FILUMSE-547525 format. One record per residue: x, z, y of N, C-alpha, C, O in turn. Coordinates in steps of 0.2 Angstrom, whole numbers, plus 5000, padded with zeros to 4 digits. Layout:
! FILUMSE-547525
XZYXZYXZYXZY/...
***
This chain:
! FILUMSE-547525
481951265024481751225030481451155028480951125030/481851125023481651055021481051055017480551015018/480851115013480251115010479651125015479151095014/479751165020479251165025479151105029478551085030/479651065030479550995033479150955028478650915031/479250955022478850915017478150945017477650905017/478051005018477351035018476951015024476350995024/477351005030477050985036476850915035476250895038/477250875032477050805032476450795027476050755029/476450835022475850825017475250855021474650825020/475250905025474750935029474450875034473850865034/474950845037474750785042474350735038473850705041/474650715032474250655029473650685026473150645026/473550745024472850765022472350765027471850745026/472550785033472150785039471850715041471350695042/472350665041472250595042471850565037471450525039/471850585031471450555025470750595024470350565021/470750655027470050685027469950725020469450765020/470350725015470250765009470850765005471350725006/470850815001471450824996471550764992472050734990/470950734989470950684984471250624988471650584985/471050604994471250544997471950544999472350494998/472150605001472850615003473350614997473850584997/473050634991473450634985473550564982474050544980/473050524983473150454981473650414985474050374983/473650434992474050394996474750424995475250384996/474850484993475550514992475750504985476350524983/475350484981475450474973475650544971476150554967/475250594972475250664970474550684967474050644968/474550734963473850764961473550804967473950834971/472950804967472550844972472750914972472850954977/472950944966473151014966473851024969473951074972/474250974968474950984971474850984979475251014982/474450934981474350934989474050994991474351024996/473551024988473251084990473751144990473851184994/474151144984474751194984475251194990475351244992/475451134992475951134997475651155004475951195008/474951145005474651165011474551245011474651275016/474351265005474351335004474951375005475051425009/475551345003476151375004476351375011476651425014/476251325015476351315022475951365026476251405030/475351375024474951435027475251495026475251545031/475451515020475751575018476351585023476551645025/476751535023477351535027477251555035477551595038/476751525037476551525044476151595046476151615051/475851615040475351675041474751665044474351705047/474551595044473851575047473551525043473851495038/472851515044472451465040472551405045472451405051/472651345041472651285045472051245044471851205048/471751255038471151205036470551255034470651305031/469951235036469351255033469151215028469151155028/469051245022468951205016468251215014467951265014/467851155012467251165009467151105004467651065003/466651105000466551054995466450984998466650934994/466250985004466150915007466650885011466850825011/467050935015467550905020468050965021467951025020/468550935025469050985027469050985035468850925038/469151035038469151035046469751085048469951125044/469951065054470551105056470351175059469851175063/470751225058470651285062470951275069471251225070/470951325073471251325079472051315078472351275082/472351355074473051345072473251285069473751255071/472751255065472851185063472851135068473251085068/472451145073472451095079473051105083473351055085/473351165083474051165087474551135083475051105086/474551135077475151105073475051025072475550995071/474451005071474350935069474750885074474950835071/474750895080475050845085475750845084476050785083/476150905083476850905081476950875074477450835073/476550885069476650855063476550785063476950745060/476150755067476050685067476650655071476850595069/476850685076477450655080478050655075478450615076/478150715071478750715066478650655061479250625060/478150645059478050585054478150515057478550475055/477950515063478050445067478750435069479050385068/479150485071479850485072480250465066480650425066/480050495060480350475054480250405052480750375050/479650385052479450315050479750265055479950215053/479850285062480150235066480950235064481150175065/481250285063481950285061482050245054482550205054/481650255049481650215043481550145044481950105041/481150125049481050055050481650025054481749965052/481950065058482550035062483050025057483449975057/483150065052483650055047483549995043483949955041/482849995041482649935037482749865041482949815038/482649865047482649805051483449785052483649725051/483849835052484549825053484849795046485249745046/484549815040484749795034484549715033484949675031/483949705036483749635036484149585041484249535039/484249615047484649575052485249625054485149665058/485849615051486449655052486549665060486549615063/486749725062486949735069487349795069487449835064/487749795074488249855075488849825078488949765081/489449865077490049845080490649845074490549885070/491049805075491649805071492349795075492349755079/492749845073493449835076493949805071494049825066/494149745073494549705069495249695072495349685078/495749705068496449685070496749625066496649625059/497049585069497249515066497949505068498149505074/498349475063499049455065499049405071498649355070/499449405076499449355081499549285078499349235081/499949285073500149225069499549185067499549125066/498949215066498349185064497849165069497349135068/498149175075497649155081497549075081497049055084/497949035078497948965078497748935071497748875070/497448985067497248965060496548955060496148965065/496348935054495548925053495248995053494548985053/495549045053495249115053494749115060494249145060/495049095065494749095072494049055071493549075074/494048995068493448955067492948995063492348995064/493149035057492749065053492449125057491849145056/492849155061492549215065492049185070491449225071/492149135073491649105077490949085074490449095076/491049065067490449045063490149115062489449115061/490449165060490149235059489749255065489149275064/490049255071489649275077489049235078488549265080/489049165076488449125077487949145072487349145073/488149165066487749175060487449245061486849265059/487749295064487549365065487649385072488149425074/487149365076487249375084487249445086487449465091/486949485081486849555083487449605081487449665083/487949565078488549605077489049595082489249535083/489349645085489849635090490549655088490649705084/490949605089491649615087492149625092492149595098/492649675091493149685095493849655091493949685086/494149605094494749575090495349595093495449585099/495849625090496449635092496949595089497149605083/497249545092497749495089498449525091498649525096/498749545086499449585086499749575080499449585075/500449565080500849565074501049635073501449645068/500949685077501049755075500549785070499949775071/500749815065500349835060500049905062500349955062/499449905064499049965067498850015061498749985055/498750075062498550125057497750115057497450125062/497550095051496850075050496350135051495950135056/496450185048496050245048496150285055495650305058/496850295057496950335063496750305069496550335074/496750235069496550195075495850175075495550135079/495450195070494750175070494650105068494150075071/495050075064494950005063494449995057494550025052/494049945058493549935052493849885047493849895041/494149835049494449785045495149765048495149745054/495649765044496349735046496549675042496449685036/496749625045496949565041497749575041498049595046/498049575035498749575034499049515031498749485027/499649495034499949435032500649455028501049495031/500749435022501349455019501249515014500649525011/501749555014501749615009501249665012501049675018/500949705007500449765008500849825006501149835001/500849875011501149935010500649975005500049965005/500950025001500650064997500150115001500450145005/499550114999499150155003498450164999498350134994/498050205002497350224999496850165001496250174999/497050125006496550075008496350025003496750004998/495750005004495549944999495849885002495949875008/495949834997496249764999495849714995495649724990/495849654999495649594995495949534998496049525004/496249494994496549434996496049384998495549364995/496149355004495749305007495949235006495549185004/496549215007496849145007497549145007497849205009/497949095006498649085007498749045013498348995015/499349055016499549015022500148975019500649005017/500148915020500748865018501248875024501148875030/501848875021502448885026502948825026503048795021/503148805032503748755032504348785034504348835038/504948765031505548785033505748735039505848675038/505848765045505948715051506548735055506748795054/506848695059507348705064507248655069506948605068/507548675075507548625080507948565078508448565075/507748505081508148445079508848455081509348425078/508948485087509648495090510048535085510648525085/509748585082510148635078510348595071510848605069/509848555069509948525062510548465063510948455059/510548435069511048385071511748415071512248385070/511848485072512548515072512748535065513348555064/512348525060512448545053512548485048512248435049/512948505043512948455037512248445034511948495033/512048385032511448385028511448425022511848415017/510948465021510848505015510548465009510148425010/510848475003510548444997510148494993509748464990/510248554994509848604990509848664994510148674999/509348714993509348774996509948814997510048855002/510348814992511048844992511448824998511848865000/511348765000511748745006511548775012511848765018/510948815012510748845018510948915019510748955024/511348945014511449015014511849035020511649095023/512248995023512649015029512348995036512648995041/511748965035511448945041511149005045511149065042/510948995051510749055055509949065054509549025056/509849115050509149125048508749175053509049225055/508149155054507749195058507149215054506949185050/506949285054506449305050505849345053505949375059/505249345050504749385053504749455049504749445043/504749505052504949575049504349585044504549615039/503749565045503149585041503149555034502949575029/503549495034503549455028504149455024504149455018/504749465027505349475024505649405023505349355025/506249405020506649335020506849315013507049265012/506649355007506849335001506349274999505749275000/506649214998506249154998506349114991506949104989/505849094988505949054982505748984984505248964986/506248934982506148864983505948834976506348844971/505548784976505348754970505348674971505148654977/505548634966505448564966504848544962504548584958/504548484962504048464958504248464951503848464946/504948464950505148464943505248534940505548544935/504948584944504948654942505648684943505748744940/506148654946506748684947506648744953506348724958/506948804951506848854956507448884958507948894954/507548894965508148924968507848984972507448974977/508149044971507949104976508449114980509049124978/508349124987508849144992508649204995508049224996/509149244997509049305000509549315006510049355005/509549265011510049265016509949325021509449355021/510549345024510549395029510249365036510649315038/509749385038509449355045509949375051510149425051/509949325055510349335061509949365066510149405070/509249355065508749385070508149395067507849355063/507849455068507149475065506749495071506849535075/506149465070505649485075504949505072504849495066/504449535076503849555073503249505076502649525075/503449455078502849405081503049335079503549305080/502549305075502649235072502749185078503149135077/502349195083502449145088503149145091503449095093/503449205092504049215095504549185090505049155092/504449195084504949175078504949095079505449065079/504349065079504348995080504648965086505048915085/504548995092504848965098505648975098505948935101/505849035095506549045094506848985090507348955092/506548965084506848915080506748845084507248805084/506248835087506048775091506648765097506748715099/506848825099507348825105508048815102508548815106/508148815095508848805093509148865090509748865089/508848925090509148985088509348985080509749025078/509048945076509148945069508548915065508148875067/508548935059508148915054507548965053507749025052/506948945052506348995051505848965046505748905046/505549015043504948995039504349015043504249075044/503948965044503348985049502748945046502748905042/502148975048501548945046501548865048501648855053/501248825043501348755044500848735050501048685054/500348765052499848745057500248755064499948725069/500748795064501048795071501548735073501748725078/501648695068502248645068501948575070502448535072/501348565068501148495068501348445074501648395074/501148475080501348435086502048425087502248375089/502448475086503148475088503548435083504048395084/503248435076503548385072503448315074503848275073/502848305075502648235078503048215084503148155084/503148255088503548245094504348235093504648225098/504548255087505248255086505648315088506248315089/505248365091505648425093505848475088506448505088/505548475082505748515076505648475070505348415070/506048485065505948455059505948495053506248555053/505648475048505648515041506348505038506648455038/506548565035507248565032507048565024506648605022/507348515021507248515014506548505012506248545008/506148455015505448455014505248435006504648445004/505748415002505548404995505548464991505348464985/505748524994505748584991505148624994505048635000/504748654989504148694991504348764992504648794988/504048794997504148864999503548904997503048884998/503648964994503049004992502649014998502849035004/501949014997501549025003501449105004501749145000/501149125009501049195011500349215010499949175013/500249265007499549285006499249325013499649355016/498649315014498249345019497749395016497349365012/497749455018497349505015496849535020497049545026/496349555018495849605022495949675019495949685013/496149725023496149795021495649835025495549815031/495349885022494849925025494849995022495150005017/494550045026494550115024494150115017493650085016/494350165013494050165006493350195006492950185001/493150225011492450255012491950205015491450225016/492150145017491750095020491150085015491350075009/490550075017489950065013490049995010490349945013/489949985003490049924999489549865002489749815002/489049885005488549835008488549835016488049815019/489049865019489049875026489349815030489449765027/489449825036489649765040490349745039490449685039/490749795037491449775035491449725029491749675029/491049745024490949695018490649635020490849585017/490149635024489849565026490349525030490449465028/490849555034491349515037491849485033492049425033/492049525028492649505023492349455019492649405017/491749465016491449415012491349345015491449295012/491249345022491149285025491749255026491849185025/492349285028492949255028493249225022493549175022/493049265016493249235010492949175007493249145002/492349155010492049105007492449035008492749025013/492448995003492848935004492448885009492748825010/
***
């Protein structure tokens, strides 16, 4: 079937150019190859399509019946190829994106807004949720993950780190003895984000390192809920620093052991392994990863 379609295309080009030689030049074939393809098509159909003479070619009645469909076939193919070429030049289409709700107040939102302005023909559906959706089963094109990555066949790329603060409500801190080191926090009421875990490494500028693995009093799957629980006095929590600025300034929450640095949390993009390397998903991920 594919051979016959190629022969039909060569037939149409030959008719449009008026000779085997002119068609051969346009198709970058030899005249004998062009003639051979048309002869093979005639044998397949059992009819003559062209009257051949030393001066010119002319259509037979059967050739006249075929030429309209042959030209329509070529036009449809050329239209489709042009559409694909235009899309490559100006990306368009849809992307399904899932993002941790904790990042809704981060710079990621600004970058996504810049992406939509840069590529107006790309439509995004954003699902902000701290529930980890199944990328392939749920038809997700790109998922942003915060914290650990599960073992899977998905492709992954680190985008950036999120700085975390160890915070508690001022009212909660006032009920406790002033801590001098992370070890003094072992029996505090720890709150944790399930996706990130609670094993925490504290460092000073002098390179002193203390690792804590406290038992959480409460574990949640939403960073905003975690922060508001800590803000309400439920205990101690490690949260993204960008959630805390206003409340720290207002004296509602305070950093605990601010002289000790807490390891940041990585944010990763994950996507299906069969996604095109130059497709919309790659375009979106590369845009987010730009500094």
